[in-house]
N, C-alpha and C positions, 0 to 999 in steps of 0.2 A: 624537472621531476614533479614539482608541485602542479604543473599544468596537467600532467598525466593523472595525478591523483584527483584533481578537481573534475576532470573529464570522466573518470571512473565513477566517482560518487554521483555525478549528475546523471550518467547513463543508467546506473543501478536504480536511482530514484525514479527515473522515467519508465524504465521497464517494469518495476514493481507497481507503479501507478497504473500502467496499462493492464497488468495482470489483475489488479483489483477491479478495474472497470469491466474487464472481460468476465470476471467472476459474477459481477452484478448482472450483466446482460445475459449470461448463460443461465443464471438462476431462474429467469423467466421462461426460457425456451427448452432447456435440456433437463432430462431426468437427473436427480441427485446421485443416481447410481451409475451414470455413464462414466466410463473410464477417464475421459478427458476432463470432465467436470470434477471428478474425484481428485485428479492430479492438481487442478487449479485450486481446489478447496484446501488441499494439503499445504499449499504455499501461502494462502491468505488467512485461513482460519486461526493459526496460532497468534497472529497479531490482532485479529478482529475480536476474538473471544474476550480478552480483558476489557476492551472498549465497550463491548455489549453488556458486560457486567456492571459497568459504571453508568452508561447512557441508557435511559429508558427509551423504549420504542414509543413513537408518537402516532397513535392511531393505526398501528400495524405497519408503519413505515420504519425501516431500519436505516438510520443515518450513520451507523458506525463505519461503513466504507468511506463516506465523505470525511469523517473525522480522521480516519487513518491517512487518507490522502493529504489532508492538511498537516498532520503530524510529520509525514514524510517530507513535505516541502519545508517545514520549519527545521527539521533535522538537517536536511540538505543545505539550507541557508547557513545554519550555525557552523556546520563542518567546513563548508567552503570559506566562510569568513575567517574561521580559525586558521585554516591552511594559508590563506592569503596574508593574514597578520603575522604569522610565524615565519613566512618566507621572505 
């Protein structure tokens, strides 16, 4: 059972990381009003907005997606470690 839970957590973390990277790449090429981009932004923006409020942009560069990816990796590590230690 714990292996399935670990696999689920790892898979969700990877998929969400890919969605964040796709959002960053699409922001350079696709209109913000394109339906696909709107759908991706609806998935990513709720977690990026609080980070953007805390992190200043450096010379017009937005590092909040990178910070979010790092936070996702940290959360994944903590959850997997807790599951392993409890099992």
